[in-house]
KOLTI-234655 format. One line per 4 residues: their letters; for each residue y, x, z of C-alpha. Coordinates in nm, 2 decimals. Each point is the difference from the previous one (the first is absolute). Last residue first. Example, Ala and Ser with C-alpha at 12.3 -4.5 7.8 and 13.67 -1.06 7.14 Angstrom:
2
sa = -0.11 1.37 0.71 | -0.34 -0.14 0.07
//
This chain:
664
flag = -0.80 0.78 0.88 | 0.10 0.23 -0.27 | 0.25 -0.23 -0.15 | 0.17 -0.05 0.35
ffgv = 0.00 0.38 0.02 | 0.21 0.03 -0.32 | 0.22 -0.31 0.07 | 0.09 0.09 0.35
avgf = 0.06 0.37 -0.11 | 0.21 -0.10 -0.29 | 0.22 -0.22 0.23 | 0.03 0.28 0.26
lltl = 0.11 0.23 -0.28 | 0.25 -0.24 -0.12 | 0.15 -0.03 0.36 | -0.01 0.38 0.02
giai = 0.20 0.04 -0.31 | 0.26 -0.25 0.10 | 0.04 0.16 0.34 | 0.03 0.35 -0.16
ltfg = 0.26 -0.13 -0.25 | 0.20 -0.15 0.29 | -0.03 0.32 0.21 | 0.12 0.20 -0.29
laks = 0.29 -0.24 -0.07 | 0.12 0.00 0.36 | -0.03 0.39 0.01 | 0.20 0.03 -0.32
fatm = 0.27 -0.24 0.13 | 0.03 0.19 0.33 | 0.03 0.33 -0.19 | 0.25 -0.13 -0.24
pasp = 0.20 -0.16 0.28 | 0.00 0.33 0.19 | 0.11 0.20 -0.31 | -0.23 0.22 -0.19
advi = -0.01 0.36 0.08 | 0.23 0.20 -0.22 | -0.16 0.19 -0.30 | -0.15 0.33 -0.08
yksl = -0.20 0.01 -0.31 | 0.22 0.25 -0.21 | 0.06 0.20 0.32 | -0.36 0.10 0.01
egse = 0.00 0.15 -0.36 | 0.04 0.37 0.13 | -0.34 0.09 -0.11 | -0.09 0.11 0.35
klrq = 0.12 -0.31 0.16 | -0.16 -0.23 -0.25 | -0.34 0.17 0.03 | 0.02 0.00 0.40
yelp = 0.08 -0.36 0.01 | -0.27 -0.09 -0.25 | -0.25 0.22 0.19 | 0.10 -0.18 0.32
hekm = -0.09 -0.36 -0.13 | -0.09 -0.21 0.30 | 0.16 0.20 0.29 | 0.28 0.18 -0.18
vhel = 0.08 -0.33 -0.19 | 0.02 -0.19 0.33 | 0.25 0.24 0.14 | 0.19 -0.02 -0.33
smsg = 0.02 -0.37 0.04 | -0.14 -0.19 -0.29 | 0.17 -0.18 -0.29 | -0.02 -0.30 -0.23
tfmv = 0.09 -0.25 0.26 | -0.26 -0.26 -0.08 | -0.29 0.25 -0.12 | 0.09 0.22 0.31
ievp = -0.04 -0.29 0.25 | -0.32 0.09 0.17 | -0.12 -0.26 0.25 | -0.19 -0.02 0.33
fkdp = -0.14 0.26 0.01 | 0.05 0.31 -0.21 | -0.16 0.29 0.21 | -0.25 -0.25 0.14
rfhn = -0.13 -0.12 -0.33 | 0.12 -0.35 -0.07 | 0.29 0.03 -0.24 | -0.05 0.21 -0.31
nffh = -0.36 0.11 0.00 | -0.11 -0.31 0.19 | 0.18 -0.24 -0.22 | -0.14 0.16 -0.31
vtfl = -0.36 -0.01 0.15 | 0.00 -0.35 0.13 | 0.24 -0.23 -0.18 | 0.00 0.19 -0.32
fvva = -0.37 0.06 -0.01 | -0.08 -0.36 0.08 | 0.24 -0.14 -0.27 | -0.10 0.24 -0.27
lfae = -0.37 -0.03 0.06 | 0.01 -0.37 0.00 | 0.21 0.00 -0.32 | -0.26 0.22 -0.16
eghf = -0.27 -0.23 0.12 | 0.17 -0.32 -0.14 | 0.10 0.13 -0.34 | -0.30 0.20 -0.07
iaav = -0.24 -0.29 0.08 | 0.22 -0.26 -0.19 | 0.02 0.24 -0.30 | -0.38 0.03 0.00
nfvw = -0.05 -0.37 -0.03 | 0.28 -0.02 -0.26 | -0.17 0.27 -0.20 | -0.32 -0.20 0.01
gplf = 0.15 -0.25 -0.24 | 0.00 0.25 -0.30 | 0.35 0.12 -0.13 | 0.16 -0.11 -0.32
sgff = 0.14 -0.33 0.04 | -0.06 0.01 0.38 | 0.28 0.24 0.04 | 0.25 -0.24 -0.14
nplw = -0.12 -0.31 0.16 | -0.07 0.18 0.33 | 0.36 0.11 0.04 | 0.06 0.04 0.37
milg = -0.37 0.09 0.06 | 0.02 0.29 -0.25 | 0.36 0.10 0.15 | -0.15 0.01 0.34
svgi = -0.28 0.23 -0.11 | 0.24 0.23 -0.17 | 0.25 0.02 0.29 | -0.25 0.01 0.29
itvg = -0.20 0.29 -0.17 | 0.31 0.19 -0.14 | 0.22 -0.08 0.31 | -0.26 0.15 0.23
wfpa = -0.09 0.30 -0.22 | 0.36 0.11 0.00 | 0.08 -0.16 0.34 | -0.24 0.26 0.15
wydf = 0.21 0.29 -0.12 | 0.30 -0.01 0.24 | -0.22 -0.09 0.31 | -0.23 0.29 -0.09
kewy = 0.30 0.23 -0.03 | 0.12 -0.11 0.34 | -0.34 0.07 0.14 | 0.01 0.36 -0.14
twrd = 0.34 0.07 0.16 | 0.31 0.05 -0.21 | 0.30 0.20 0.06 | -0.18 0.29 0.17
fvpr = -0.27 -0.03 0.28 | -0.13 0.16 0.30 | -0.35 0.00 0.13 | -0.09 -0.08 0.36
palg = -0.18 0.28 0.16 | -0.37 0.07 -0.06 | -0.34 -0.11 0.12 | 0.11 -0.29 0.22
ffwk = -0.21 -0.26 -0.20 | 0.31 -0.17 -0.15 | 0.17 0.34 -0.05 | -0.30 0.11 -0.23
fmav = 0.04 -0.33 -0.17 | 0.36 0.08 -0.08 | -0.08 0.34 -0.12 | -0.26 -0.13 -0.24
idkl = 0.25 -0.27 -0.13 | 0.28 0.28 -0.02 | -0.23 0.23 -0.21 | -0.06 -0.29 -0.24
dqlg = 0.38 -0.07 -0.02 | 0.05 0.36 -0.07 | -0.23 -0.02 -0.29 | 0.22 -0.25 -0.17
pvls = 0.09 -0.37 0.00 | 0.28 -0.09 -0.23 | 0.31 -0.12 0.21 | 0.21 0.30 -0.10
epgf = 0.29 0.13 0.21 | -0.22 0.27 0.16 | -0.13 0.13 -0.34 | -0.33 -0.11 -0.16
irft = 0.16 -0.12 -0.33 | 0.29 0.24 0.02 | 0.33 -0.12 -0.12 | 0.25 0.25 -0.12
krvr = 0.01 -0.04 -0.37 | -0.09 -0.38 0.01 | 0.28 -0.08 0.24 | 0.18 -0.26 -0.21
wlkm = -0.32 -0.11 -0.16 | -0.17 -0.05 0.34 | 0.28 -0.24 0.10 | -0.02 -0.21 -0.31
aiyi = -0.38 -0.03 0.03 | 0.03 -0.08 0.38 | 0.26 -0.27 -0.07 | -0.22 -0.15 -0.28
lhwf = -0.31 -0.01 0.22 | 0.20 -0.15 0.29 | 0.14 -0.28 -0.23 | -0.37 -0.07 -0.08
fvga = -0.09 -0.03 0.36 | 0.31 -0.21 0.09 | -0.07 -0.23 -0.29 | -0.37 -0.03 0.10
fiva = 0.10 -0.14 0.35 | 0.27 -0.21 -0.15 | -0.24 -0.16 -0.25 | -0.27 -0.04 0.28
cvrh = 0.28 -0.16 0.21 | 0.06 -0.26 -0.27 | -0.37 -0.05 -0.05 | -0.06 -0.07 0.37
ilga = 0.29 -0.23 0.02 | -0.13 -0.20 -0.30 | -0.35 -0.01 0.15 | 0.13 -0.12 0.32
vqpg = 0.20 -0.28 -0.17 | -0.31 -0.12 -0.19 | -0.25 0.05 0.29 | 0.20 -0.21 0.24
glak = 0.36 0.02 0.13 | -0.02 0.32 0.20 | -0.04 -0.19 0.33 | -0.30 -0.18 -0.15
mvwp = -0.16 0.32 -0.10 | 0.07 0.16 0.35 | -0.15 -0.32 0.18 | -0.31 0.00 -0.24
awaa = -0.06 0.37 0.07 | 0.03 0.01 0.39 | -0.33 -0.13 0.07 | -0.17 0.25 -0.23
dpyf = -0.22 -0.16 -0.27 | 0.25 0.09 -0.28 | -0.03 0.36 0.07 | 0.10 0.18 -0.32
mpmg = 0.21 -0.29 -0.13 | 0.17 -0.05 0.33 | 0.08 0.38 0.01 | 0.17 0.01 -0.34
tltl = 0.32 -0.15 0.09 | 0.05 0.19 0.32 | -0.12 0.32 -0.16 | 0.23 -0.02 -0.30
vmls = 0.28 -0.08 0.25 | -0.07 0.32 0.19 | -0.03 0.20 -0.34 | 0.33 -0.13 -0.11
laft = 0.16 0.10 0.34 | -0.14 0.34 0.00 | 0.09 0.09 -0.37 | 0.34 -0.13 0.04
ihai = 0.04 0.20 0.32 | -0.13 0.31 -0.17 | 0.21 -0.04 -0.31 | 0.31 -0.05 0.21
rwtl = -0.08 0.32 0.19 | -0.07 0.20 -0.30 | 0.33 -0.11 -0.15 | 0.19 0.09 0.31
sfrk = -0.12 0.35 -0.01 | -0.28 0.12 0.22 | -0.04 0.32 0.20 | 0.35 0.09 0.12
lhkg = -0.03 0.24 0.28 | 0.20 -0.12 0.32 | 0.26 0.16 0.22 | 0.03 -0.04 0.38
rlep = 0.01 0.39 0.04 | 0.08 0.16 -0.33 | 0.33 0.15 0.08 | -0.11 0.13 0.33
plae = -0.29 0.21 -0.16 | -0.35 -0.16 0.05 | -0.21 0.19 0.26 | -0.25 0.24 -0.15
amvh = -0.35 -0.15 -0.04 | -0.18 -0.13 0.31 | -0.13 -0.30 -0.20 | -0.23 0.24 -0.20
prtk = -0.22 0.06 0.31 | -0.07 -0.37 0.04 | 0.00 -0.11 0.36 | -0.28 -0.07 0.23
aqqr = 0.06 -0.22 0.31 | -0.37 -0.06 0.04 | 0.04 -0.38 -0.02 | 0.21 0.05 -0.31
dkle = -0.25 0.23 -0.16 | -0.28 -0.27 0.07 | 0.20 -0.27 -0.14 | 0.07 0.20 -0.33
ryfw = -0.38 0.09 -0.01 | -0.13 -0.36 0.05 | 0.26 -0.16 -0.24 | -0.08 0.26 -0.26
lath = -0.38 -0.05 0.03 | 0.04 -0.38 -0.03 | 0.23 0.02 -0.30 | -0.21 0.25 -0.19
lwff = -0.32 -0.21 0.07 | 0.20 -0.30 -0.12 | 0.11 0.20 -0.31 | -0.35 0.13 -0.11
gftg = -0.20 -0.31 0.05 | 0.27 -0.23 -0.11 | 0.04 0.17 -0.34 | -0.37 0.06 -0.05
vllq = -0.12 -0.34 0.10 | 0.27 -0.18 -0.21 | -0.06 0.20 -0.30 | -0.38 -0.03 0.03
vmiq = 0.03 -0.38 0.05 | 0.24 -0.02 -0.31 | -0.24 0.17 -0.23 | -0.29 -0.18 0.13
wgiw = 0.16 -0.33 -0.06 | 0.09 0.09 -0.37 | -0.36 0.12 -0.06 | -0.15 -0.33 0.14
vqpf = 0.25 -0.22 -0.20 | -0.08 0.18 -0.31 | -0.38 -0.02 0.06 | 0.01 -0.39 0.06
rafd = -0.37 -0.12 -0.05 | -0.21 0.31 0.07 | 0.26 0.17 0.22 | -0.01 -0.29 0.26
ntva = 0.20 0.09 0.31 | 0.36 -0.07 -0.11 | -0.05 -0.37 -0.08 | 0.10 -0.20 -0.31
hpqf = 0.02 -0.37 0.04 | 0.31 -0.06 -0.21 | -0.12 0.25 -0.27 | 0.24 0.02 -0.28
svfg = -0.18 0.01 -0.34 | 0.15 -0.33 -0.14 | 0.34 0.09 0.13 | 0.02 0.30 -0.24
apal = 0.04 -0.23 -0.30 | 0.35 -0.13 0.12 | 0.06 -0.33 0.18 | 0.34 -0.13 -0.12
gakk = 0.27 0.01 0.27 | 0.00 -0.15 0.34 | 0.21 -0.31 -0.03 | 0.01 -0.11 -0.35
gnhc = -0.21 0.25 -0.19 | -0.34 -0.14 0.08 | -0.11 0.21 0.29 | -0.11 -0.29 0.21
ekct = -0.25 -0.18 -0.22 | 0.01 0.30 -0.21 | -0.24 0.18 0.23 | -0.26 -0.25 -0.06
dmrn = 0.04 0.02 -0.38 | -0.04 0.37 0.03 | -0.30 -0.03 0.22 | -0.19 -0.23 -0.24
nphv = -0.22 0.25 -0.21 | -0.06 0.22 0.32 | -0.13 -0.31 0.19 | 0.26 -0.08 0.27
ksde = 0.05 -0.36 -0.10 | -0.38 -0.04 -0.03 | -0.11 -0.18 -0.32 | -0.21 0.31 -0.11
eevr = -0.18 0.03 0.32 | -0.01 0.34 0.13 | 0.28 -0.05 0.25 | -0.19 -0.29 0.16
ligh = 0.16 -0.34 -0.03 | 0.25 -0.18 0.22 | 0.05 -0.36 -0.13 | 0.16 -0.16 0.33
sghc = 0.25 0.27 0.03 | 0.05 0.26 -0.26 | -0.07 0.37 0.01 | 0.35 0.14 -0.07
dyck = 0.23 -0.25 0.14 | -0.27 -0.11 0.24 | 0.00 0.34 0.18 | 0.38 0.00 0.04
avha = 0.27 0.12 -0.24 | 0.36 0.03 0.14 | 0.25 -0.26 0.10 | -0.18 -0.09 0.34
yglt = 0.18 0.22 0.25 | -0.14 0.04 0.34 | -0.01 0.38 0.05 | -0.36 -0.01 -0.08
sikg = 0.08 -0.16 -0.34 | 0.24 0.29 -0.08 | -0.24 0.25 0.09 | -0.29 -0.17 -0.20
hyta = 0.21 -0.02 -0.32 | 0.11 0.37 0.03 | -0.36 0.09 0.05 | -0.17 0.13 0.32
kysk = -0.06 -0.37 0.10 | -0.22 -0.04 -0.30 | -0.21 0.29 0.11 | -0.05 -0.17 0.34
yned = -0.07 -0.33 -0.15 | -0.26 0.15 -0.24 | -0.18 0.16 0.30 | -0.01 -0.33 0.20
hcsg = -0.10 -0.24 -0.27 | -0.11 -0.27 0.24 | 0.30 -0.03 0.25 | 0.21 0.16 -0.26
ctat = 0.00 -0.32 -0.21 | 0.14 -0.18 0.30 | 0.26 0.26 0.03 | 0.11 -0.09 -0.35
valk = -0.02 -0.37 0.09 | 0.25 0.04 0.28 | 0.28 0.15 -0.21 | -0.02 -0.27 -0.27
fpeg = -0.04 -0.27 0.26 | 0.30 0.09 0.20 | 0.21 0.05 -0.33 | -0.05 -0.36 -0.11
stnt = -0.15 -0.10 -0.33 | -0.33 -0.06 0.15 | 0.14 -0.27 0.23 | -0.18 0.02 0.33
tgha = -0.34 -0.07 0.12 | 0.00 0.05 0.39 | -0.32 -0.19 0.07 | -0.28 0.16 -0.21
shcd = 0.20 0.30 -0.11 | 0.07 0.04 -0.37 | -0.19 0.31 -0.06 | -0.30 -0.04 0.22
acta = 0.02 -0.38 -0.02 | -0.08 -0.01 -0.37 | -0.31 0.22 0.04 | -0.03 0.38 -0.04
akdn = -0.36 0.14 -0.02 | -0.19 0.07 0.33 | -0.20 -0.33 -0.04 | -0.19 0.15 -0.29
kkel = -0.17 -0.31 -0.14 | -0.07 0.19 -0.33 | 0.13 -0.29 -0.21 | 0.27 -0.17 0.21
lekg = 0.12 0.30 0.21 | -0.05 0.30 -0.23 | 0.08 -0.21 -0.31 | 0.33 -0.14 0.16
hvse = 0.12 0.34 0.12 | -0.06 0.17 -0.34 | 0.18 -0.29 -0.16 | -0.16 -0.29 -0.20
syte = -0.01 -0.24 0.29 | 0.35 0.10 0.09 | 0.13 -0.15 -0.33 | -0.18 -0.33 0.07
iqed = 0.12 -0.01 0.36 | 0.36 0.05 -0.12 | -0.01 -0.28 -0.25 | -0.16 -0.24 0.26
hcsg = 0.24 0.05 0.28 | -0.06 -0.33 0.19 | -0.37 -0.02 0.03 | -0.02 0.37 -0.08
cmap = 0.11 0.09 0.36 | -0.32 -0.18 0.13 | -0.20 0.17 -0.28 | 0.13 0.33 0.12
snvr = -0.17 -0.05 0.34 | -0.37 -0.02 -0.12 | -0.06 0.38 0.01 | 0.19 0.03 0.34
waah = -0.22 -0.28 0.15 | -0.32 0.18 -0.12 | 0.10 0.32 0.16 | 0.09 -0.21 0.33
qpsg = -0.35 -0.15 -0.01 | -0.16 0.35 -0.03 | 0.19 0.09 0.32 | 0.25 0.27 0.02
vapi = 0.29 -0.23 0.10 | -0.14 -0.30 0.20 | -0.03 -0.32 -0.22 | 0.31 -0.21 -0.06
dfgh = -0.07 -0.35 0.15 | 0.22 -0.30 -0.12 | -0.23 -0.31 -0.07 | 0.25 -0.27 0.08
tdhc = 0.31 0.23 -0.07 | -0.13 0.09 -0.35 | 0.23 0.30 -0.01 | 0.20 0.06 -0.32
sdcs = 0.19 -0.32 -0.06 | -0.08 -0.09 0.36 | 0.26 0.24 0.13 | 0.27 -0.12 -0.24
ampr = 0.09 0.08 -0.35 | 0.32 -0.07 -0.20 | 0.13 -0.17 0.30 | 0.01 -0.38 0.01
tkdn = 0.31 -0.23 0.04 | 0.16 0.16 -0.31 | -0.26 -0.15 -0.22 | -0.01 0.12 -0.36
kdpr = 0.17 0.34 0.06 | -0.20 0.05 0.32 | 0.21 0.10 0.29 | -0.04 0.37 0.12
ahfs = -0.28 0.11 0.22 | -0.20 0.14 -0.26 | 0.26 0.28 -0.07 | -0.01 0.11 0.36
skya = 0.24 -0.03 0.28 | -0.20 -0.24 0.21 | -0.32 0.16 -0.12 | 0.06 0.31 0.20
eank = 0.04 -0.20 0.33 | -0.34 -0.17 -0.08 | -0.16 0.33 -0.05 | 0.14 0.13 0.31
vvae = -0.14 -0.31 0.20 | -0.34 0.04 -0.17 | -0.03 0.36 0.09 | 0.09 -0.08 0.36
lrpk = -0.28 -0.26 0.01 | -0.23 0.25 -0.15 | 0.09 0.25 0.28 | -0.10 -0.24 0.27
saat = -0.11 0.20 0.31 | 0.34 0.17 0.03 | 0.17 -0.34 0.01 | -0.19 -0.11 0.32
gakq = 0.30 0.04 0.25 | 0.03 -0.38 0.05 | 0.36 0.01 -0.12 | -0.09 0.19 -0.31
addw = -0.30 -0.22 -0.06 | 0.23 -0.30 0.00 | 0.25 0.15 -0.23 | -0.29 0.08 -0.24
lkqh = -0.14 -0.35 0.01 | 0.36 -0.13 -0.06 | 0.04 0.23 -0.29 | -0.34 -0.11 -0.14
cdac = 0.11 -0.37 0.01 | 0.35 0.06 -0.14 | -0.14 0.22 -0.29 | -0.25 -0.26 -0.10
sasr = 0.27 -0.26 -0.02 | -0.11 -0.35 0.09 | -0.15 -0.20 -0.31 | 0.24 -0.18 -0.22
tvag = 0.16 -0.34 0.01 | 0.21 0.09 0.30 | 0.02 -0.24 0.29 | 0.33 -0.18 0.05
aerq = -0.16 -0.33 0.13 | -0.37 0.06 0.06 | -0.22 -0.03 -0.30 | -0.22 -0.27 -0.14
hgqg = -0.29 0.12 -0.21 | -0.07 -0.14 -0.35 | -0.29 -0.24 -0.07 | -0.28 0.08 -0.24
paps = -0.27 0.02 0.26 | 0.13 -0.20 0.32 | 0.27 0.15 0.19 | -0.03 0.26 0.30
dkig = 0.34 -0.02 0.17 | 0.27 0.22 0.15 | 0.05 0.29 -0.24 | 0.32 0.20 0.08
thcs = -0.16 0.33 -0.01 | -0.26 0.13 -0.24 | -0.05 0.33 0.17 | -0.13 -0.10 0.34
vcdl = -0.10 -0.33 -0.16 | -0.30 0.16 -0.16 | -0.13 0.09 0.33 | -0.06 0.38 0.05
kahv = -0.32 0.18 0.08 | -0.09 0.05 -0.38 | 0.33 0.18 -0.06 | -0.16 0.35 -0.06
ggaf = -0.23 -0.14 -0.26 | -0.38 -0.06 0.01 | 0.01 -0.37 0.09 | 0.29 -0.05 -0.26
kdaa = -0.22 0.15 -0.27 | -0.29 -0.23 0.08 | 0.22 -0.31 0.02 | 0.17 0.06 -0.34
vgrl = 0.34 -0.16 0.05 | 0.15 -0.20 -0.30 | 0.32 0.07 -0.17 | 0.26 -0.27 -0.02
erkk = 0.13 -0.12 -0.34 | 0.37 -0.04 -0.05 | 0.18 -0.33 -0.07 | 0.35 -0.01 -0.10
gdaa = 0.29 -0.10 0.21 | 0.19 0.33 -0.04 | -0.10 0.11 0.36 | -0.37 -0.06 -0.07
aael = -0.20 -0.32 0.06 | -0.35 0.05 0.09 | -0.33 -0.02 -0.19 | -0.36 0.01 0.07
kaak = -0.28 0.01 -0.26 | -0.33 -0.16 0.11 | -0.19 0.17 0.28 | -0.18 0.33 -0.04
gdhc = 0.24 0.25 0.12 | -0.04 -0.11 0.36 | 0.35 -0.15 0.04 | -0.12 -0.36 0.05
slcs = -0.27 0.02 0.29 | 0.15 0.34 0.06 | 0.29 -0.14 0.19 | -0.22 -0.22 0.22
andl = -0.22 0.30 0.08 | 0.30 0.22 0.07 | 0.13 -0.23 0.27 | 0.30 -0.23 -0.08
gaaa = -0.20 -0.34 0.06 | 0.02 0.05 0.37 | 0.27 0.25 0.11 | -0.08 0.37 -0.04
apga = -0.16 0.18 0.28 | 0.23 0.21 0.23 | 0.07 0.36 -0.07 | -0.22 0.31 0.04
qgvf = -0.28 -0.10 -0.24 | -0.30 0.23 0.07 | -0.28 -0.26 -0.13 | 0.18 -0.32 -0.09
aala = 0.11 0.11 -0.35 | -0.36 0.12 -0.08 | -0.13 -0.34 0.13 | 0.26 -0.19 -0.21
ilsg = -0.09 0.20 -0.31 | -0.37 -0.09 0.05 | 0.08 -0.36 0.05 | 0.21 -0.01 -0.31
avwr = -0.28 0.14 -0.21 | -0.24 -0.26 0.14 | 0.25 -0.29 -0.04 | 0.08 0.10 -0.36
gvrk = -0.37 0.02 -0.08 | -0.06 -0.35 0.16 | 0.30 -0.13 -0.21 | -0.15 0.14 -0.32
mtqm = -0.34 -0.16 0.09 | 0.16 -0.33 0.05 | 0.16 0.01 -0.35 | -0.34 0.07 -0.14
//
């Protein structure tokens, strides 16, 4: 019987030696150190073999299955190519002698493959060896992985080495897409479970585990899909938390997109891990379908899941409304999310209507004014009677100091609101993480945003009180549709028609009194803008309060209203408003009346001739005549105007990059 075993080992060894001989690039192994000799003992069938470990204890050596080795990718190599330092072939049961200073472990897999890759690059054959390149990259990732750290029980060994996961003697991963590869994926969790037994037990009962292990669905997530096969990192670290969320999205694409549209998703996209990720709500190894009663996101369990973060210590106590919040709501599915669909439609129509009219208005205005200039046309009303000598060089007061302070406060707070809000609206834009980091992170940016929101709202409500008091003083003489009123009237409709006739060359340019129709629109637009942005922002600012009596879908709609109305305000102000007041040919490059508070009488006669004529005929003109601003005041106003325009255009550029980047 012993003779038959020796013959069997000799035959198996001969087959391996033959496979190693065919195609072997290097010189043959020394006598007694060929594969056949090695397999005569290490064939997996011999008596137990042991070797001394670093701590002096004995450790059992694994045998080599000859058939698996013959079919593996390393079959053409000599055993001693990897097991370096061995210089003899001892009798069975005897230990090997090693060269002086030789390591007591096998040669580094990474070093060997790196050398092969370096040689291929030098020989110019690297392009034809993509799998070798992949191995080198995997080895490099492994060096900084969690598995490469020293084992707690034996500091001389890593927590897991290459051969802990890969059977280096029979290593041969099937080609992707083949039935063999599908079977390999199905069996791969068992390998991880040899160390992580508790995790694999939980995984086996999850939706992923049942799909993979029971239904043999190789598309289901395996351990390596989430943890990375070679770059496994500490799961408590931020890099892993951020990466695993994107990994979920590689399969659950639609849900990942809808998650990224939420506050949690935007913060995560910007690179911060302190908000809820997929696994916080759905679990990790034990993910279950939503309809399963034990699922963390089952309606009966959602409140408990929300309270894991919103527990009253850091984020406040989760209110009842959180249960019905839709973290994966989309705007194009009325059947599932009717409130979200309606909210989105309202804002889209508002944006399309506003931009459609005013961008057309701006384009036609620019065209007509440029044409008139090219044709050297002058406005008939500019040829009014010459100013009397005492009025030459004088200005007409249009805005008080209070109005000008309110305007600059309004403008600056809006620009800061835009700067702090843009990264949240376009977190995927290349500039977004940089801006958020420069602001000090989401918490600091959020604080700045809310402070500016309070300032913005404060100016708005102060204005309402100011107007109410002023109207009360002139209540007996004030005409609601008079020339001093900002309330739109029939004359504004007539002016719009007259303006469009001029745009198309069908009538002369219309003339205006104190306020033009576009100035009235600029005045009234913040009323609905502040209402929409303010109310929606307040709801998101105080979710615990509003969630205690409002359903969760209100937060979905509030996010849509807040973001889209902010987009409307920013783009309108930095395109239409800038054009009307600074960029049209008659105003270019900057209008400073809102900074100086006054306008030259020559300018008034050109822009507001009806006002000049009315004040002159009523004898009130002298009440509004002021000296021209000083040279320093004029220079400062121009510098301030150019600075605000530059900031506005920079913010507009960032919004444009984010908007078109999201589209494409």
